[in-house]
Backbone as numpy.savetxt, mean C-alpha at the origin, in Angstrom:
# Nx Ny Nz CAx CAy CAz Cx Cy Cz
9.64 -18.06 -6.10 8.42 -17.68 -6.19 8.07 -16.22 -7.05
7.56 -16.27 -7.82 7.25 -14.81 -8.59 5.87 -15.03 -9.35
5.43 -13.57 -9.46 4.11 -13.46 -10.21 4.54 -13.82 -11.81
3.35 -13.57 -12.51 3.17 -13.47 -13.88 4.03 -12.61 -14.42
4.62 -12.34 -15.67 5.22 -11.22 -16.08 4.45 -10.06 -16.35
3.27 -10.38 -16.82 2.26 -9.16 -17.17 0.90 -9.27 -16.35
0.68 -8.25 -15.68 -0.74 -8.32 -15.11 -1.30 -7.10 -15.08
-2.40 -7.30 -15.86 -3.49 -6.36 -16.29 -4.56 -5.97 -15.26
-4.70 -4.60 -15.10 -5.72 -4.15 -14.12 -7.03 -4.97 -14.20
-7.59 -5.13 -15.43 -8.89 -5.35 -15.60 -8.77 -7.11 -15.43
-7.87 -7.69 -15.40 -7.84 -9.11 -15.45 -7.14 -9.50 -14.02
-6.87 -8.76 -12.98 -6.49 -8.86 -11.73 -7.31 -8.49 -10.65
-7.75 -9.46 -9.81 -8.95 -9.24 -8.81 -8.21 -8.02 -7.69
-9.29 -7.42 -7.27 -9.12 -6.46 -6.20 -9.59 -7.41 -4.93
-8.71 -7.27 -3.88 -8.88 -8.27 -2.58 -9.20 -7.27 -1.50
-10.22 -7.61 -0.60 -10.40 -6.81 0.49 -9.00 -6.57 1.21
-8.98 -5.28 1.90 -7.65 -5.17 2.70 -7.87 -4.43 3.75
-9.21 -4.31 4.15 -9.56 -3.46 5.43 -11.19 -2.73 4.94
-11.77 -2.19 5.93 -13.06 -1.66 5.65 -13.01 -0.46 4.75
-13.46 -0.49 3.34 -13.46 0.42 2.51 -12.11 0.53 1.81
-11.38 -0.46 1.74 -10.01 -0.57 1.30 -9.85 -1.84 0.38
-9.54 -2.12 -0.69 -9.05 -3.05 -1.50 -7.72 -2.73 -2.17
-7.12 -3.96 -2.51 -5.62 -4.12 -3.06 -5.62 -4.91 -4.25
-4.75 -4.68 -5.28 -4.31 -5.52 -6.11 -2.85 -5.84 -6.35
-2.40 -7.07 -6.12 -1.17 -7.52 -6.27 -0.65 -7.13 -7.62
0.40 -6.51 -7.96 0.94 -6.08 -9.41 2.19 -6.50 -9.62
2.59 -7.39 -9.12 4.01 -8.17 -9.38 4.93 -8.28 -8.13
5.53 -9.52 -8.41 6.35 -9.79 -7.15 7.47 -11.03 -7.49
8.49 -11.05 -6.85 9.20 -12.28 -6.56 9.61 -12.22 -5.02
10.30 -13.10 -4.82 11.03 -13.32 -3.27 11.45 -11.90 -2.72
12.23 -11.16 -3.66 12.85 -9.98 -3.11 11.98 -8.47 -2.99
10.81 -8.54 -3.86 9.99 -7.20 -4.14 8.69 -7.70 -4.45
7.68 -7.03 -4.01 6.57 -6.83 -4.29 5.69 -5.49 -4.71
4.91 -5.17 -5.53 4.26 -4.21 -5.97 2.85 -4.32 -5.78
2.09 -3.46 -5.09 0.64 -3.57 -4.78 0.12 -2.09 -4.63
-1.18 -2.14 -5.63 -2.19 -1.10 -5.61 -3.05 -1.19 -4.62
-3.38 0.00 -3.85 -4.37 -0.08 -2.93 -5.24 1.05 -2.85
-6.62 0.80 -3.00 -7.59 1.78 -3.31 -8.40 2.16 -2.12
-8.54 3.19 -1.62 -9.15 3.77 -0.48 -10.53 4.71 -0.72
-11.56 4.50 -0.34 -12.49 5.21 -0.12 -12.42 6.42 0.89
-12.89 7.63 0.75 -12.84 8.68 1.38 -13.15 8.37 3.05
-12.50 8.60 3.87 -12.73 8.18 5.37 -12.06 6.87 5.82
-11.70 6.05 4.89 -11.05 4.71 5.09 -9.85 4.95 5.91
-9.59 3.87 6.84 -8.58 3.85 7.55 -7.36 2.83 7.11
-6.12 3.15 7.34 -5.08 2.11 7.26 -4.75 1.92 8.66
-5.08 0.95 9.14 -4.86 0.78 10.64 -3.37 0.84 11.02
-2.98 1.38 11.76 -1.58 1.51 12.25 -0.76 0.06 12.64
0.00 -0.31 11.97 0.68 -1.53 12.05 2.09 -1.40 11.85
2.86 -2.45 12.16 4.30 -2.82 11.69 4.55 -3.94 11.00
5.70 -4.07 10.32 6.22 -5.32 9.52 7.52 -5.41 9.27
7.95 -6.35 9.20 9.44 -6.41 9.02 10.03 -6.19 7.47
9.12 -5.85 6.84 9.57 -5.25 5.37 9.61 -3.92 5.24
10.76 -3.55 4.51 10.94 -2.04 4.12 9.94 -1.84 3.04
9.10 -0.63 3.21 7.99 -0.17 2.34 8.30 1.20 1.69
8.04 1.54 0.47 7.92 2.70 -0.31 6.70 2.77 -1.02
6.10 3.95 -0.65 4.57 4.24 -1.23 4.68 5.35 -2.11
3.82 5.37 -3.29 3.63 6.42 -4.17 2.09 6.80 -4.07
1.79 8.06 -3.89 0.49 8.51 -3.84 0.01 8.61 -5.21
-0.80 7.79 -5.86 -1.12 8.00 -7.28 -2.31 8.88 -7.51
-3.20 8.88 -6.53 -4.37 9.88 -6.52 -4.87 9.97 -5.21
-5.47 11.14 -4.88 -6.13 11.31 -3.69 -5.51 12.04 -2.61
-5.84 12.06 -1.33 -5.17 12.67 -0.44 -5.43 11.96 1.04
-4.10 11.80 1.69 -4.04 10.87 2.81 -3.40 11.85 4.03
-3.76 11.36 5.27 -3.25 11.83 6.37 -2.34 10.52 6.86
-1.03 10.51 6.82 -0.18 9.56 7.18 0.48 9.69 8.41
0.76 8.61 9.21 1.56 8.71 10.51 2.55 7.79 10.43
3.86 8.05 10.43 4.90 7.17 10.39 5.97 7.34 11.56
6.16 6.34 12.47 7.03 6.49 13.62 6.59 7.61 14.33
5.26 8.07 14.48 4.88 9.07 15.52 4.64 10.46 14.65
5.15 10.56 13.47 5.17 11.79 13.00 3.89 11.84 11.75
3.01 12.98 11.76 1.90 13.13 10.73 2.18 13.96 10.02
1.75 13.81 8.60 1.96 14.68 7.42 0.72 14.22 6.53
0.24 15.36 5.85 -0.80 15.11 4.87 0.01 15.09 3.39
-0.30 14.05 2.57 0.30 13.62 1.36 -0.74 13.75 0.22
-0.38 13.93 -0.86 -1.49 13.75 -2.11 -0.80 13.17 -3.29
-1.61 13.24 -4.38 -1.01 12.80 -5.55 0.56 13.35 -5.91
0.96 12.24 -6.31 2.55 12.74 -6.85 3.75 12.66 -5.57
2.97 12.58 -4.45 4.00 12.49 -3.21 4.37 11.01 -2.83
5.52 10.81 -2.33 5.87 9.62 -1.88 6.36 9.34 -0.36
6.23 8.14 0.24 6.55 7.85 1.61 7.60 6.80 1.74
8.38 6.78 2.81 9.20 5.65 3.18 9.20 5.11 4.49
8.83 3.86 4.63 8.72 3.34 5.97 9.81 2.16 6.27
10.56 2.56 7.35 11.68 1.34 7.67 10.99 0.27 8.34
11.65 -0.92 8.34 11.10 -2.05 8.80 10.86 -1.94 10.29
9.68 -2.47 10.59 9.24 -2.65 11.99 8.87 -1.28 12.76
8.69 0.01 11.92 8.24 1.30 12.47 6.69 1.19 12.25
6.04 1.78 13.11 4.65 1.69 13.05 4.23 2.78 12.14
3.32 2.57 11.31 2.56 3.53 10.47 1.18 3.23 10.05
0.53 4.25 9.67 -1.01 4.13 9.22 -1.46 5.38 8.52
-2.71 5.30 7.95 -3.21 6.38 7.40 -4.50 6.59 7.39
-4.99 8.02 7.09 -6.40 8.11 6.92 -6.53 8.82 5.63
-7.67 8.18 4.90 -7.94 8.66 3.54 -8.89 9.97 3.61
-8.35 11.21 3.42 -9.17 12.31 3.22 -9.85 12.39 1.87
-9.27 12.08 0.73 -9.99 12.03 -0.40 -9.64 10.78 -1.18
-10.79 10.13 -1.57 -10.66 8.77 -2.20 -9.16 8.92 -3.21
-8.68 7.62 -3.10 -7.52 7.73 -4.00 -6.72 6.25 -3.80
-5.75 6.18 -4.57 -5.03 5.01 -4.80 -3.50 5.21 -4.38
-3.02 4.17 -3.65 -1.76 4.18 -3.27 -1.04 3.12 -3.93
0.39 3.14 -4.38 1.01 2.16 -4.78 2.16 1.72 -3.81
2.24 0.64 -3.21 3.18 0.19 -2.09 4.25 -0.72 -2.92
5.44 -0.44 -2.56 6.54 -1.35 -2.94 7.16 -2.11 -1.77
7.14 -3.29 -1.50 7.67 -4.02 -0.26 8.96 -4.71 -0.62
9.78 -4.74 0.29 10.86 -5.82 0.18 11.49 -6.35 1.41
11.40 -7.58 1.55 11.22 -8.61 0.82 9.60 -8.50 0.44
9.08 -9.63 -0.47 7.73 -9.59 -0.80 6.83 -9.86 0.41
5.59 -9.70 0.41 4.76 -9.86 1.48 4.07 -11.03 1.22
4.59 -12.24 1.77 3.92 -13.59 1.67 2.63 -13.45 2.29
2.29 -12.78 3.26 1.09 -12.85 4.08 -0.28 -12.39 2.88
0.19 -11.67 1.85 -0.74 -11.21 1.00 -1.23 -12.22 0.07
-0.49 -13.34 -0.21 -0.63 -14.18 -1.23 -1.58 -15.23 -0.73
-2.50 -15.84 -1.23 -3.50 -16.82 -0.95 -2.89 -18.15 -0.78
């Protein structure tokens, strides 16, 4: 299972991913998935866990992230790493975009 080779922002649907949060799936195969997530100011990424390894790049905005009980503020240019099954979540302080990379892919994100 894999995505198309080229995924253009203006041709890829934004999908609901929570209140005032939307996401675009930007490429995947069974081993990896890249996802852009757009947050409005004040939106919350509800604390959750999943069996996937996750690495996140803050493309824009400012976020308060909690990973495994530790909370820090991150902004454009910063990165985060979430081990499998470790609770994590965020609150958007300034509207922005996160770029998430998951391994293996998040089958639950596909329709």
